[in-house]
N, C-alpha and C positions, 0 to 999 in steps of 0.2 A: 246652850245662848249665854249664858254665863259666863261656858268651859272656854268659848269660843274666845270671849271677848277680854279673858286672862289669856289669850293662846297670841293677838293681834294688839296688843295691850306693848305702848313704847317703854310702860316698866321693864316687858319682858327679858331678863338679866338675861340678854343673847351677847348685843356689843354692838346692836345695826344699826343705829344713830354713826355709828365709827364707818363710813361709806358711801361714797356718792353714788360706783360700776363709771367708773367714768364722764361723769358729769360733771366733775372739777376740772376737770382739762377742757371738755365739749364749751363749758360759760369760759375759761381763763385768753381760747385759741380765740373764742368771735363767733364759731356755729350757731350760737343762737339768741343771736342777734333780732329783734325784732318782735311787738306785742304777741307771734300766736310757737314762736320758733321752739320756747321750752312746753310745751300742750305741746307740739306734735312732738318734739320726741318724745318725751312720757308717752305719752296712745303709741308710738308707733310699738320703742319696746318693749307696752303687754301684747302686744294683737297683732308682735312677729317675732315677739323671741316670748318671752311666756307663759303665750298661751300654747308655743310650739316644742317648750320644754318641761319647765317646771313644772304645771299647773297637770295639764297631760302626766307626767311623776307622780306628782299628788296623788292622781287621780288610780293610779295603778297601785303605786305602794300600798295606798288604801288599802284597796281588792286587797290584795299578798298578804296585810299584817293582818286583814279579816281573816282571810284562809289558814293562818299563822304558813304561810310558806315565805320562809330565809332569804332560799335562793330566789327567790324577782326579786324581795327586796333588795337584794345584794347587785340581784345584776341591774337593776332600775335604778342604784346606787355609783356602780360602774360608768353607768349611760348617762350618765348625769354631770360625774367628774372629770369626766372624756371632751363633753359639751363645754367647760369652765376651756378662755380660748387664749385665759391669758394668767401667772404664773398669779395678779393679784385676785380678778375674779375667782381661782381655786381656791387660793386662803380663806378668801371672804368665805367661801364657802363651806370649809372646814371649818373655822371659829364656829362659827353659827351655829353649823350642827355640831364641835364638840359642848359648843355653851347650851343647847338646847338639849343634849344626850344628859351631861350631867346633870341639867332640874331635869327631868323625866327619874334618873335613877335618886335621889335624893327625897322624888316622889312617887317613889316604890313603882312607876311605873311597868307594867310584866312588857318582858323583849327589850326593854331597854338598856342592858351591859354591854356594854363596848363589846368584848369577845365574844357575840354574833357577826359584825362583819368585819367583812375580807380587808375590808379597806375604812377612809376615815368618815363614818355617817357624814350626807351629806344633808343641808339644810330640813328639805321639802322630805325629805325621810323619816326627821324627826318629825315633824309635823305632820306627818298621816299619820304616824305612830300616835302621837294623841291628839289629833281630832279622832281614832276609830278610837281609844283606849278612855274616853271622855264621854262616844254619840255624839259626834254633834255630825249634824247629815254632811255627806261629803261636795255639795252646792254647797253649802251655807262654806262646808270649811275654804273651798277655794277662791272664794267671793271675801272670806276672812286677810286668806295669806297675800288673794291680790293687791288689796288695801290696804293691810300693814308695805306691803312694796312700797304702794308709793306715796303712801303716808312719809315714811323717809323718805323719797325722794324727795319731793314737796317741803320735806324737814330740809335737805341739805342746802334748796336752791334757796330756802328763806337766809343761806346765812355766806352760800358763792356768791347767788347774784351781783346784790340777795335783795330776796323781794320784803316787802311789807307782809303784816299779818296777815293783816286783810284782803292780800293780794293770794298771799300762798293759800287763805281758809277759802274764795274764791276759784282758783285754778282745782283746788279740791274737789270743787261740784261740775265745778265742769267739767272734768274728766269721771267723775260715780257715772256714766251711762257706758265709759269706756272700760270701764272693772265689769259690772256684766256683761257688755258685748266679746270679752279676751276669753270671762270660764263657757262661757256658747262657746265659742271658735273652741278652746281643748276637747270638746267636747267630740268631737270631731275627728279632731285627731288618731293617724292610723297607730300603731308601732314603727310602720316606715318613714311617716312624715315625723320623728320624736327628732327633735337638734336645732332646727334649724336659726345659719349663721345669720350674724347684725355685723358685718366687714365693718361698719363705723363707729359700732361701738366696739368691738374686740382692740380697733385703733387708737382709742381712747382712752381702752382702761390700758392699753399697750403705752400709751405715749406719757399718763399719766404716771406710772412708778418712775420716772426722769421727771417730772418738772419740778423747779423750780425752789417753788415757794410752796406749801399746801396745806389745808388744813382736812383733809381724810385721809385713811388710806388703803383705799382705791378709788 
């Protein structure tokens, strides 16, 4: 449990706080007007994106690391990179993955050497490696991964919307059931279903690249 808390801590030096994943553009353009709009946005990304890409790949990479199947890890790393639909989303994944990889190398985690990867390691493959190495249960690891994503998004919204601290905490509590639902949905995703696209999210990320002023890198 302590290793899981370490992995999902905002203090983990990977720089996830610097990214909004298109949320900043969506707020700027008024896409998220209304009391429930932000919650709907976050819940749908979890249900229709994380549940069909990040979490299924996390589970597959975890199993691959257990079996020392580096070919499978590289395959799912390529799939994840190919599903990042904008340069900003790909850059975020690369930078978070490299940052976590450097940390795992410095902590002498086996199989973290960059030379083992055919392309820049994505964040989820490194998260899976850390979870497997520290013997974190895969279901708990998946929930921790989704919770960390949600916490970063709400932290971004606190600055962008802006949300008050109390409202932000209320939003986190409100969306807790969606975290569990996302992880459960991901268990049933087949290989052929991995990579479901959200066009609106891709558009927000793409248009954010040229937003006049912005606080976040993506």
